DOSELUM-811818 format. One record per atom (N, C-alpha, C): x, y, z; residue number from 0; residue in one letter; atom name. Coordinates in nm, 3 decimals. Example, Ala and Ser with C-alpha at 12.3 -4.5 7.8 and 13.67 -1.06 7.14 Angstrom:
// residues 2
MARRO 1.319 -0.569 0.780 0 a N
MARRO 1.230 -0.450 0.780 0 a CA
MARRO 1.320 -0.330 0.780 0 a C
MARRO 1.285 -0.225 0.708 1 s N
MARRO 1.367 -0.106 0.714 1 s CA
MARRO 1.290 0.003 0.787 1 s C
***
This chain:
// residues 171
MARRO 0.563 -1.215 -7.287 0 m N
MARRO 0.666 -1.200 -7.388 0 m CA
MARRO 0.761 -1.319 -7.375 0 m C
MARRO 0.772 -1.397 -7.475 1 n N
MARRO 0.853 -1.517 -7.474 1 n CA
MARRO 0.986 -1.488 -7.541 1 n C
MARRO 1.092 -1.468 -7.458 2 i N
MARRO 1.224 -1.435 -7.512 2 i CA
MARRO 1.314 -1.556 -7.493 2 i C
MARRO 1.381 -1.596 -7.598 3 q N
MARRO 1.476 -1.705 -7.590 3 q CA
MARRO 1.603 -1.658 -7.520 3 q C
MARRO 1.648 -1.734 -7.420 4 v N
MARRO 1.774 -1.701 -7.353 4 v CA
MARRO 1.884 -1.786 -7.415 4 v C
MARRO 2.005 -1.733 -7.406 5 q N
MARRO 2.120 -1.806 -7.457 5 q CA
MARRO 2.177 -1.886 -7.340 5 q C
MARRO 2.159 -2.016 -7.343 6 k N
MARRO 2.189 -2.101 -7.229 6 k CA
MARRO 2.338 -2.117 -7.201 6 k C
MARRO 2.424 -2.084 -7.295 7 n N
MARRO 2.566 -2.099 -7.265 7 n CA
MARRO 2.636 -1.963 -7.253 7 n C
MARRO 2.560 -1.854 -7.261 8 t N
MARRO 2.615 -1.719 -7.241 8 t CA
MARRO 2.555 -1.661 -7.114 8 t C
MARRO 2.642 -1.611 -7.027 9 l N
MARRO 2.598 -1.554 -6.901 9 l CA
MARRO 2.617 -1.403 -6.900 9 l C
MARRO 2.520 -1.336 -6.842 10 y N
MARRO 2.530 -1.193 -6.814 10 y CA
MARRO 2.592 -1.181 -6.675 10 y C
MARRO 2.694 -1.099 -6.662 11 v N
MARRO 2.759 -1.077 -6.533 11 v CA
MARRO 2.749 -0.928 -6.502 11 v C
MARRO 2.666 -0.895 -6.404 12 g N
MARRO 2.645 -0.756 -6.368 12 g CA
MARRO 2.711 -0.721 -6.236 12 g C
MARRO 2.731 -0.590 -6.214 13 g N
MARRO 2.789 -0.542 -6.089 13 g CA
MARRO 2.941 -0.544 -6.088 13 g C
MARRO 3.004 -0.533 -6.205 14 l N
MARRO 3.150 -0.539 -6.212 14 l CA
MARRO 3.212 -0.409 -6.161 14 l C
MARRO 3.321 -0.422 -6.087 15 a N
MARRO 3.397 -0.305 -6.042 15 a CA
MARRO 3.473 -0.246 -6.160 15 a C
MARRO 3.513 -0.118 -6.147 16 e N
MARRO 3.585 -0.051 -6.255 16 e CA
MARRO 3.716 -0.122 -6.291 16 e C
MARRO 3.781 -0.182 -6.192 17 e N
MARRO 3.912 -0.245 -6.213 17 e CA
MARRO 3.903 -0.374 -6.295 17 e C
MARRO 3.785 -0.433 -6.301 18 v N
MARRO 3.769 -0.562 -6.369 18 v CA
MARRO 3.774 -0.541 -6.520 18 v C
MARRO 3.860 -0.621 -6.586 19 n N
MARRO 3.865 -0.619 -6.732 19 n CA
MARRO 3.833 -0.758 -6.784 19 n C
MARRO 3.841 -0.777 -6.915 20 e N
MARRO 3.805 -0.907 -6.973 20 e CA
MARRO 3.896 -1.018 -6.923 20 e C
MARRO 4.023 -0.989 -6.901 21 a N
MARRO 4.118 -1.091 -6.852 21 a CA
MARRO 4.081 -1.135 -6.711 21 a C
MARRO 4.048 -1.041 -6.625 22 i N
MARRO 4.010 -1.075 -6.487 22 i CA
MARRO 3.879 -1.153 -6.487 22 i C
MARRO 3.784 -1.111 -6.569 23 l N
MARRO 3.656 -1.180 -6.579 23 l CA
MARRO 3.677 -1.323 -6.629 23 l C
MARRO 3.764 -1.339 -6.727 24 h N
MARRO 3.797 -1.472 -6.779 24 h CA
MARRO 3.857 -1.558 -6.668 24 h C
MARRO 3.949 -1.502 -6.593 25 a N
MARRO 4.015 -1.577 -6.485 25 a CA
MARRO 3.916 -1.616 -6.375 25 a C
MARRO 3.816 -1.532 -6.350 26 a N
MARRO 3.718 -1.562 -6.246 26 a CA
MARRO 3.624 -1.676 -6.285 26 a C
MARRO 3.599 -1.691 -6.414 27 f N
MARRO 3.502 -1.791 -6.459 27 f CA
MARRO 3.564 -1.917 -6.517 27 f C
MARRO 3.695 -1.920 -6.543 28 i N
MARRO 3.759 -2.036 -6.605 28 i CA
MARRO 3.751 -2.163 -6.519 28 i C
MARRO 3.744 -2.153 -6.385 29 p N
MARRO 3.736 -2.277 -6.306 29 p CA
MARRO 3.611 -2.362 -6.336 29 p C
MARRO 3.511 -2.303 -6.400 30 f N
MARRO 3.386 -2.376 -6.423 30 f CA
MARRO 3.380 -2.445 -6.559 30 f C
MARRO 3.474 -2.418 -6.648 31 g N
MARRO 3.477 -2.486 -6.777 31 g CA
MARRO 3.542 -2.401 -6.884 31 g C
MARRO 3.550 -2.459 -7.005 32 d N
MARRO 3.614 -2.389 -7.117 32 d CA
MARRO 3.529 -2.271 -7.160 32 d C
MARRO 3.597 -2.158 -7.174 33 i N
MARRO 3.529 -2.033 -7.211 33 i CA
MARRO 3.553 -2.006 -7.359 33 i C
MARRO 3.447 -1.975 -7.429 34 k N
MARRO 3.455 -1.943 -7.571 34 k CA
MARRO 3.485 -1.795 -7.592 34 k C
MARRO 3.420 -1.707 -7.511 35 d N
MARRO 3.435 -1.563 -7.533 35 d CA
MARRO 3.402 -1.487 -7.405 35 d C
MARRO 3.468 -1.372 -7.387 36 v N
MARRO 3.440 -1.280 -7.277 36 v CA
MARRO 3.430 -1.140 -7.337 36 v C
MARRO 3.321 -1.070 -7.305 37 k N
MARRO 3.302 -0.934 -7.357 37 k CA
MARRO 3.261 -0.843 -7.242 37 k C
MARRO 3.316 -0.723 -7.242 38 t N
MARRO 3.271 -0.617 -7.152 38 t CA
MARRO 3.243 -0.495 -7.239 38 t C
MARRO 3.117 -0.470 -7.272 39 p N
MARRO 3.083 -0.356 -7.359 39 p CA
MARRO 3.131 -0.224 -7.298 39 p C
MARRO 3.185 -0.138 -7.383 40 l N
MARRO 3.240 -0.011 -7.339 40 l CA
MARRO 3.138 0.101 -7.355 40 l C
MARRO 3.143 0.196 -7.260 41 d N
MARRO 3.067 0.319 -7.272 41 d CA
MARRO 3.139 0.406 -7.373 41 d C
MARRO 3.070 0.453 -7.475 42 q N
MARRO 3.134 0.530 -7.581 42 q CA
MARRO 3.196 0.660 -7.529 42 q C
MARRO 3.135 0.722 -7.430 43 a N
MARRO 3.183 0.850 -7.379 43 a CA
MARRO 3.309 0.833 -7.295 43 a C
MARRO 3.310 0.736 -7.204 44 t N
MARRO 3.422 0.722 -7.109 44 t CA
MARRO 3.524 0.617 -7.151 44 t C
MARRO 3.488 0.532 -7.247 45 q N
MARRO 3.573 0.421 -7.291 45 q CA
MARRO 3.604 0.324 -7.177 45 q C
MARRO 3.518 0.318 -7.077 46 k N
MARRO 3.527 0.221 -6.968 46 k CA
MARRO 3.408 0.126 -6.982 46 k C
MARRO 3.422 0.004 -6.925 47 h N
MARRO 3.309 -0.088 -6.935 47 h CA
MARRO 3.192 -0.034 -6.854 47 h C
MARRO 3.074 -0.082 -6.887 48 r N
MARRO 2.951 -0.029 -6.829 48 r CA
MARRO 2.906 -0.109 -6.708 48 r C
MARRO 2.999 -0.165 -6.633 49 s N
MARRO 2.979 -0.244 -6.511 49 s CA
MARRO 2.904 -0.376 -6.533 49 s C
MARRO 2.908 -0.425 -6.656 50 f N
MARRO 2.858 -0.560 -6.682 50 f CA
MARRO 2.937 -0.620 -6.795 50 f C
MARRO 2.925 -0.752 -6.808 51 g N
MARRO 2.995 -0.822 -6.914 51 g CA
MARRO 2.922 -0.951 -6.948 51 g C
MARRO 2.976 -1.022 -7.047 52 f N
MARRO 2.918 -1.148 -7.091 52 f CA
MARRO 3.027 -1.253 -7.099 52 f C
MARRO 2.998 -1.372 -7.048 53 v N
MARRO 3.091 -1.483 -7.054 53 v CA
MARRO 3.019 -1.596 -7.128 53 v C
MARRO 3.079 -1.642 -7.238 54 t N
MARRO 3.019 -1.750 -7.317 54 t CA
MARRO 3.103 -1.875 -7.299 54 t C
MARRO 3.038 -1.981 -7.249 55 f N
MARRO 3.103 -2.110 -7.229 55 f CA
MARRO 3.080 -2.199 -7.350 55 f C
MARRO 3.169 -2.295 -7.369 56 l N
MARRO 3.151 -2.392 -7.477 56 l CA
MARRO 3.036 -2.488 -7.447 56 l C
MARRO 3.018 -2.522 -7.319 57 e N
MARRO 2.916 -2.619 -7.278 57 e CA
MARRO 2.811 -2.552 -7.189 57 e C
MARRO 2.686 -2.590 -7.206 58 r N
MARRO 2.578 -2.535 -7.123 58 r CA
MARRO 2.595 -2.572 -6.976 58 r C
MARRO 2.641 -2.694 -6.952 59 e N
MARRO 2.657 -2.740 -6.814 59 e CA
MARRO 2.758 -2.654 -6.739 59 e C
MARRO 2.862 -2.610 -6.809 60 d N
MARRO 2.963 -2.524 -6.747 60 d CA
MARRO 2.901 -2.388 -6.713 60 d C
MARRO 2.816 -2.337 -6.801 61 a N
MARRO 2.749 -2.209 -6.776 61 a CA
MARRO 2.656 -2.220 -6.655 61 a C
MARRO 2.586 -2.332 -6.643 62 v N
MARRO 2.497 -2.354 -6.529 62 v CA
MARRO 2.577 -2.356 -6.400 62 v C
MARRO 2.689 -2.429 -6.401 63 a N
MARRO 2.774 -2.437 -6.281 63 a CA
MARRO 2.828 -2.298 -6.244 63 a C
MARRO 2.872 -2.222 -6.342 64 a N
MARRO 2.925 -2.088 -6.316 64 a CA
MARRO 2.816 -1.998 -6.260 64 a C
MARRO 2.697 -2.005 -6.316 65 m N
MARRO 2.587 -1.921 -6.268 65 m CA
MARRO 2.551 -1.958 -6.125 65 m C
MARRO 2.541 -2.087 -6.096 66 d N
MARRO 2.507 -2.131 -5.960 66 d CA
MARRO 2.610 -2.085 -5.858 66 d C
MARRO 2.737 -2.088 -5.895 67 n N
MARRO 2.844 -2.055 -5.801 67 n CA
MARRO 2.878 -1.906 -5.794 67 n C
MARRO 2.862 -1.834 -5.903 68 m N
MARRO 2.908 -1.695 -5.907 68 m CA
MARRO 2.798 -1.592 -5.881 68 m C
MARRO 2.671 -1.630 -5.893 69 d N
MARRO 2.564 -1.535 -5.865 69 d CA
MARRO 2.566 -1.503 -5.715 69 d C
MARRO 2.584 -1.377 -5.682 70 g N
MARRO 2.593 -1.335 -5.542 70 g CA
MARRO 2.735 -1.338 -5.486 70 g C
MARRO 2.830 -1.386 -5.567 71 a N
MARRO 2.971 -1.389 -5.523 71 a CA
MARRO 3.029 -1.248 -5.528 71 a C
MARRO 3.143 -1.229 -5.463 72 e N
MARRO 3.207 -1.099 -5.458 72 e CA
MARRO 3.333 -1.100 -5.544 72 e C
MARRO 3.352 -0.992 -5.622 73 l N
MARRO 3.471 -0.977 -5.705 73 l CA
MARRO 3.514 -0.831 -5.697 73 l C
MARRO 3.635 -0.809 -5.647 74 y N
MARRO 3.689 -0.674 -5.627 74 y CA
MARRO 3.595 -0.588 -5.541 74 y C
MARRO 3.539 -0.650 -5.438 75 g N
MARRO 3.455 -0.577 -5.344 75 g CA
MARRO 3.313 -0.551 -5.389 75 g C
MARRO 3.273 -0.602 -5.504 76 r N
MARRO 3.137 -0.581 -5.555 76 r CA
MARRO 3.066 -0.717 -5.568 76 r C
MARRO 2.939 -0.720 -5.536 77 v N
MARRO 2.859 -0.842 -5.545 77 v CA
MARRO 2.811 -0.858 -5.690 77 v C
MARRO 2.835 -0.977 -5.747 78 l N
MARRO 2.801 -1.003 -5.886 78 l CA
MARRO 2.657 -1.054 -5.899 78 l C
MARRO 2.596 -1.017 -6.009 79 t N
MARRO 2.468 -1.073 -6.050 79 t CA
MARRO 2.495 -1.153 -6.177 79 t C
MARRO 2.465 -1.282 -6.173 80 v N
MARRO 2.493 -1.369 -6.287 80 v CA
MARRO 2.363 -1.438 -6.330 80 v C
MARRO 2.324 -1.414 -6.454 81 n N
MARRO 2.202 -1.472 -6.513 81 n CA
MARRO 2.233 -1.519 -6.655 81 n C
MARRO 2.138 -1.592 -6.711 82 y N
MARRO 2.149 -1.622 -6.854 82 y CA
MARRO 2.136 -1.492 -6.932 82 y C
MARRO 2.212 -1.479 -7.037 83 a N
MARRO 2.207 -1.359 -7.121 83 a CA
MARRO 2.090 -1.367 -7.217 83 a C
MARRO 2.027 -1.253 -7.240 84 l N
MARRO 1.923 -1.244 -7.343 84 l CA
MARRO 1.993 -1.220 -7.476 84 l C
MARRO 1.930 -1.254 -7.587 85 p N
MARRO 1.995 -1.232 -7.717 85 p CA
MARRO 2.016 -1.083 -7.743 85 p C
MARRO 2.112 -1.053 -7.829 86 d N
MARRO 2.137 -0.915 -7.867 86 d CA
MARRO 2.010 -0.857 -7.925 86 d C
MARRO 1.981 -0.732 -7.887 87 r N
MARRO 1.860 -0.668 -7.939 87 r CA
MARRO 1.901 -0.568 -8.045 87 r C
MARRO 1.836 -0.581 -8.157 88 i N
MARRO 1.864 -0.496 -8.272 88 i CA
MARRO 1.743 -0.407 -8.294 88 i C
MARRO 1.765 -0.280 -8.320 89 k N
MARRO 1.653 -0.190 -8.345 89 k CA
MARRO 1.580 -0.235 -8.470 89 k C
MARRO 1.447 -0.238 -8.461 90 g N
MARRO 1.364 -0.279 -8.574 90 g CA
MARRO 1.266 -0.384 -8.529 90 g C
MARRO 1.214 -0.458 -8.621 91 g N
MARRO 1.122 -0.565 -8.589 91 g CA
MARRO 0.982 -0.514 -8.562 91 g C
MARRO 0.893 -0.604 -8.525 92 e N
MARRO 0.753 -0.574 -8.505 92 e CA
MARRO 0.729 -0.476 -8.391 92 e C
MARRO 0.799 -0.493 -8.277 93 q N
MARRO 0.772 -0.411 -8.161 93 q CA
MARRO 0.872 -0.297 -8.142 93 q C
MARRO 0.952 -0.268 -8.240 94 g N
MARRO 1.048 -0.159 -8.227 94 g CA
MARRO 1.186 -0.208 -8.191 94 g C
MARRO 1.195 -0.304 -8.101 95 w N
MARRO 1.322 -0.367 -8.066 95 w CA
MARRO 1.300 -0.517 -8.082 95 w C
MARRO 1.396 -0.583 -8.139 96 a N
MARRO 1.377 -0.726 -8.163 96 a CA
MARRO 1.510 -0.798 -8.152 96 a C
MARRO 1.502 -0.929 -8.145 97 a N
MARRO 1.622 -1.011 -8.141 97 a CA
MARRO 1.666 -1.049 -8.281 97 a C
MARRO 1.599 -0.996 -8.381 98 q N
MARRO 1.638 -1.022 -8.519 98 q CA
MARRO 1.638 -0.890 -8.595 98 q C
MARRO 1.704 -0.885 -8.707 99 p N
MARRO 1.708 -0.760 -8.783 99 p CA
MARRO 1.570 -0.722 -8.837 99 p C
MARRO 1.557 -0.596 -8.874 100 i N
MARRO 1.429 -0.542 -8.920 100 i CA
MARRO 1.376 -0.615 -9.043 100 i C
MARRO 1.463 -0.663 -9.129 101 w N
MARRO 1.417 -0.729 -9.251 101 w CA
MARRO 1.368 -0.871 -9.225 101 w C
MARRO 1.388 -0.923 -9.105 102 a N
MARRO 1.346 -1.059 -9.074 102 a CA
MARRO 1.194 -1.072 -9.077 102 a C
MARRO 1.122 -0.964 -9.050 103 d N
MARRO 0.976 -0.973 -9.052 103 d CA
MARRO 0.916 -0.911 -9.178 103 d C
MARRO 0.996 -0.906 -9.285 104 a N
MARRO 0.947 -0.850 -9.411 104 a CA
MARRO 0.831 -0.931 -9.466 104 a C
MARRO 0.836 -1.063 -9.454 105 d N
MARRO 0.727 -1.146 -9.505 105 d CA
MARRO 0.595 -1.112 -9.436 105 d C
MARRO 0.599 -1.098 -9.303 106 t N
MARRO 0.475 -1.065 -9.232 106 t CA
MARRO 0.427 -0.926 -9.270 106 t C
MARRO 0.519 -0.834 -9.298 107 w N
MARRO 0.480 -0.699 -9.341 107 w CA
MARRO 0.406 -0.707 -9.474 107 w C
MARRO 0.460 -0.784 -9.569 108 f N
MARRO 0.395 -0.798 -9.699 108 f CA
MARRO 0.258 -0.865 -9.685 108 f C
MARRO 0.250 -0.965 -9.598 109 e N
MARRO 0.121 -1.030 -9.575 109 e CA
MARRO 0.019 -0.931 -9.519 109 e C
MARRO 0.062 -0.849 -9.423 110 r N
MARRO -0.027 -0.747 -9.366 110 r CA
MARRO -0.072 -0.648 -9.473 110 r C
MARRO 0.022 -0.608 -9.561 111 q N
MARRO -0.013 -0.515 -9.667 111 q CA
MARRO -0.119 -0.577 -9.760 111 q C
MARRO -0.101 -0.704 -9.795 112 q N
MARRO -0.198 -0.770 -9.882 112 q CA
MARRO -0.334 -0.780 -9.813 112 q C
MARRO -0.334 -0.812 -9.683 113 q N
MARRO -0.459 -0.822 -9.610 113 q CA
MARRO -0.530 -0.686 -9.605 113 q C
MARRO -0.452 -0.579 -9.583 114 e N
MARRO -0.512 -0.445 -9.579 114 e CA
MARRO -0.570 -0.407 -9.714 114 e C
MARRO -0.498 -0.439 -9.823 115 q N
MARRO -0.549 -0.409 -9.956 115 q CA
MARRO -0.677 -0.487 -9.984 115 q C
MARRO -0.680 -0.614 -9.946 116 e N
MARRO -0.799 -0.697 -9.965 116 e CA
MARRO -0.916 -0.641 -9.885 116 e C
MARRO -0.888 -0.597 -9.761 117 m N
MARRO -0.992 -0.540 -9.676 117 m CA
MARRO -1.046 -0.410 -9.738 117 m C
MARRO -0.958 -0.326 -9.791 118 q N
MARRO -1.000 -0.201 -9.855 118 q CA
MARRO -1.084 -0.230 -9.978 118 q C
MARRO -1.045 -0.332 -10.056 119 r N
MARRO -1.122 -0.369 -10.175 119 r CA
MARRO -1.262 -0.417 -10.135 119 r C
MARRO -1.269 -0.500 -10.030 120 m N
MARRO -1.398 -0.550 -9.985 120 m CA
MARRO -1.486 -0.436 -9.934 120 m C
MARRO -1.425 -0.340 -9.862 121 q N
MARRO -1.503 -0.226 -9.814 121 q CA
MARRO -1.554 -0.141 -9.930 121 q C
MARRO -1.471 -0.123 -10.032 122 a N
MARRO -1.513 -0.047 -10.150 122 a CA
MARRO -1.629 -0.119 -10.220 122 a C
MARRO -1.620 -0.251 -10.234 123 d N
MARRO -1.729 -0.329 -10.295 123 d CA
MARRO -1.857 -0.314 -10.213 123 d C
MARRO -1.842 -0.319 -10.080 124 q N
MARRO -1.959 -0.309 -9.993 124 q CA
MARRO -2.022 -0.169 -10.004 124 q C
MARRO -1.937 -0.064 -10.011 125 r N
MARRO -1.990 0.071 -10.028 125 r CA
MARRO -2.065 0.084 -10.160 125 r C
MARRO -2.009 0.027 -10.267 126 a N
MARRO -2.074 0.034 -10.399 126 a CA
MARRO -2.209 -0.038 -10.394 126 a C
MARRO -2.214 -0.155 -10.330 127 a N
MARRO -2.340 -0.230 -10.320 127 a CA
MARRO -2.442 -0.151 -10.239 127 a C
MARRO -2.398 -0.084 -10.132 128 m N
MARRO -2.489 -0.002 -10.051 128 m CA
MARRO -2.544 0.115 -10.133 128 m C
MARRO -2.460 0.177 -10.215 129 q N
MARRO -2.505 0.289 -10.298 129 q CA
MARRO -2.610 0.242 -10.399 129 q C
MARRO -2.586 0.126 -10.458 130 v N
MARRO -2.683 0.071 -10.554 130 v CA
MARRO -2.815 0.044 -10.483 130 v C
MARRO -2.810 -0.015 -10.364 131 a N
MARRO -2.932 -0.046 -10.289 131 a CA
MARRO -3.005 0.083 -10.251 131 a C
MARRO -2.931 0.186 -10.208 132 e N
MARRO -2.994 0.314 -10.172 132 e CA
MARRO -3.061 0.377 -10.294 132 e C
MARRO -2.995 0.370 -10.409 133 e N
MARRO -3.050 0.427 -10.533 133 e CA
MARRO -3.180 0.355 -10.571 133 e C
MARRO -3.180 0.222 -10.561 134 l N
MARRO -3.302 0.146 -10.591 134 l CA
MARRO -3.413 0.185 -10.495 134 l C
MARRO -3.379 0.201 -10.367 135 h N
MARRO -3.479 0.239 -10.267 135 h CA
MARRO -3.536 0.378 -10.298 135 h C
MARRO -3.448 0.473 -10.335 136 r N
MARRO -3.494 0.607 -10.371 136 r CA
MARRO -3.590 0.603 -10.491 136 r C
MARRO -3.554 0.523 -10.594 137 k N
MARRO -3.640 0.512 -10.713 137 k CA
MARRO -3.777 0.455 -10.675 137 k C
MARRO -3.776 0.352 -10.589 138 k N
MARRO -3.901 0.289 -10.548 138 k CA
MARRO -3.987 0.389 -10.471 138 k C
MARRO -3.925 0.465 -10.381 139 m N
MARRO -3.999 0.565 -10.304 139 m CA
MARRO -4.054 0.674 -10.395 139 m C
MARRO -3.973 0.715 -10.495 140 a N
MARRO -4.019 0.817 -10.589 140 a CA
MARRO -4.137 0.766 -10.670 140 a C
MARRO -4.131 0.640 -10.712 141 e N
MARRO -4.242 0.582 -10.789 141 e CA
MARRO -4.369 0.575 -10.703 141 e C
MARRO -4.353 0.539 -10.575 142 e N
MARRO -4.470 0.532 -10.487 142 e CA
MARRO -4.531 0.671 -10.468 142 e C
MARRO -4.444 0.773 -10.450 143 r N
MARRO -4.495 0.909 -10.436 143 r CA
MARRO -4.565 0.955 -10.564 143 r C
MARRO -4.506 0.919 -10.678 144 q N
MARRO -4.568 0.954 -10.807 144 q CA
MARRO -4.705 0.890 -10.818 144 q C
MARRO -4.717 0.764 -10.776 145 g N
MARRO -4.847 0.694 -10.778 145 g CA
MARRO -4.947 0.762 -10.687 145 g C
MARRO -4.905 0.809 -10.569 146 e N
MARRO -4.994 0.878 -10.477 146 e CA
MARRO -5.043 1.009 -10.539 146 e C
MARRO -4.954 1.081 -10.607 147 k N
MARRO -4.992 1.208 -10.671 147 k CA
MARRO -5.096 1.183 -10.780 147 k C
MARRO -5.077 1.075 -10.856 148 e N
MARRO -5.172 1.042 -10.962 148 e CA
MARRO -5.308 1.009 -10.901 148 e C
MARRO -5.311 0.935 -10.788 149 e N
MARRO -5.436 0.902 -10.721 149 e CA
MARRO -5.504 1.028 -10.672 149 e C
MARRO -5.421 1.121 -10.613 150 d N
MARRO -5.477 1.247 -10.564 150 d CA
MARRO -5.540 1.326 -10.680 150 d C
MARRO -5.470 1.325 -10.794 151 a N
MARRO -5.522 1.398 -10.910 151 a CA
MARRO -5.654 1.336 -10.957 151 a C
MARRO -5.665 1.202 -10.953 152 e N
MARRO -5.789 1.135 -10.993 152 e CA
MARRO -5.902 1.168 -10.897 152 e C
MARRO -5.870 1.174 -10.766 153 i N
MARRO -5.972 1.204 -10.666 153 i CA
MARRO -6.025 1.345 -10.686 153 i C
MARRO -5.934 1.442 -10.712 154 k N
MARRO -5.976 1.581 -10.727 154 k CA
MARRO -6.064 1.602 -10.851 154 k C
MARRO -6.047 1.521 -10.954 155 s N
MARRO -6.129 1.538 -11.074 155 s CA
MARRO -6.267 1.472 -11.060 155 s C
MARRO -6.286 1.382 -10.966 156 d N
MARRO -6.413 1.312 -10.946 156 d CA
MARRO -6.485 1.376 -10.827 156 d C
MARRO -6.599 1.442 -10.850 157 p N
MARRO -6.668 1.510 -10.739 157 p CA
MARRO -6.716 1.415 -10.631 157 p C
MARRO -6.753 1.292 -10.665 158 m N
MARRO -6.797 1.195 -10.564 158 m CA
MARRO -6.680 1.154 -10.475 158 m C
MARRO -6.563 1.137 -10.534 159 a N
MARRO -6.446 1.099 -10.456 159 a CA
MARRO -6.407 1.212 -10.362 159 a C
MARRO -6.421 1.337 -10.405 160 v N
MARRO -6.389 1.452 -10.319 160 v CA
MARRO -6.484 1.453 -10.200 160 v C
MARRO -6.612 1.427 -10.223 161 a N
MARRO -6.709 1.424 -10.113 161 a CA
MARRO -6.679 1.313 -10.016 161 a C
MARRO -6.642 1.195 -10.065 162 e N
MARRO -6.608 1.083 -9.977 162 e CA
MARRO -6.486 1.116 -9.892 162 e C
MARRO -6.386 1.179 -9.951 163 a N
MARRO -6.263 1.215 -9.880 163 a CA
MARRO -6.294 1.315 -9.770 163 a C
MARRO -6.385 1.413 -9.795 164 e N
MARRO -6.422 1.510 -9.694 164 e CA
MARRO -6.494 1.444 -9.578 164 e C
MARRO -6.584 1.355 -9.608 165 i N
MARRO -6.660 1.285 -9.504 165 i CA
MARRO -6.564 1.200 -9.420 165 i C
MARRO -6.472 1.130 -9.484 166 l N
MARRO -6.374 1.047 -9.410 166 l CA
MARRO -6.286 1.134 -9.323 166 l C
MARRO -6.245 1.249 -9.371 167 s N
MARRO -6.158 1.334 -9.291 167 s CA
MARRO -6.232 1.397 -9.173 167 s C
MARRO -6.363 1.419 -9.186 168 q N
MARRO -6.442 1.476 -9.076 168 q CA
MARRO -6.467 1.373 -8.967 168 q C
MARRO -6.482 1.246 -9.005 169 t N
MARRO -6.511 1.143 -8.906 169 t CA
MARRO -6.388 1.101 -8.827 169 t C
MARRO -6.273 1.127 -8.878 170 t N
MARRO -6.152 1.086 -8.804 170 t CA
MARRO -6.089 1.197 -8.728 170 t C
***
């Protein structure tokens, strides 16, 4: 699975309850200019979920912060600092995606067209098979009709009946 990481946004995990966005900002400002700091809140408790995101203006500053702060201690807790993955939005090809559900609408329409084309081809193939089977049935019926006519001719000719009896006795 090839997921694009955001090289100037860092995921900061392992935050203590006391840490807020201001403290997180203060902890990371020594490494460069910060564009944004977010600590997502738990809807039930209205407290952060022990992680946050720090977005730097420059990638080099994010690299320096990650190198220095990963494994560092803040308010008695050891931090985990990695590159942040893009926001995941419900939808897309695999159920969760980094883009909205309508972003893959073109591929959906292409798949629908391919499925319709495949169904049309299968219907054509079934029709051709039915025609071939019908021709085969007619040919077999004609052959059986010809055999019946030959049998009728043999039964009306006494010499042919005698030959058939002799052949059946010898085999």
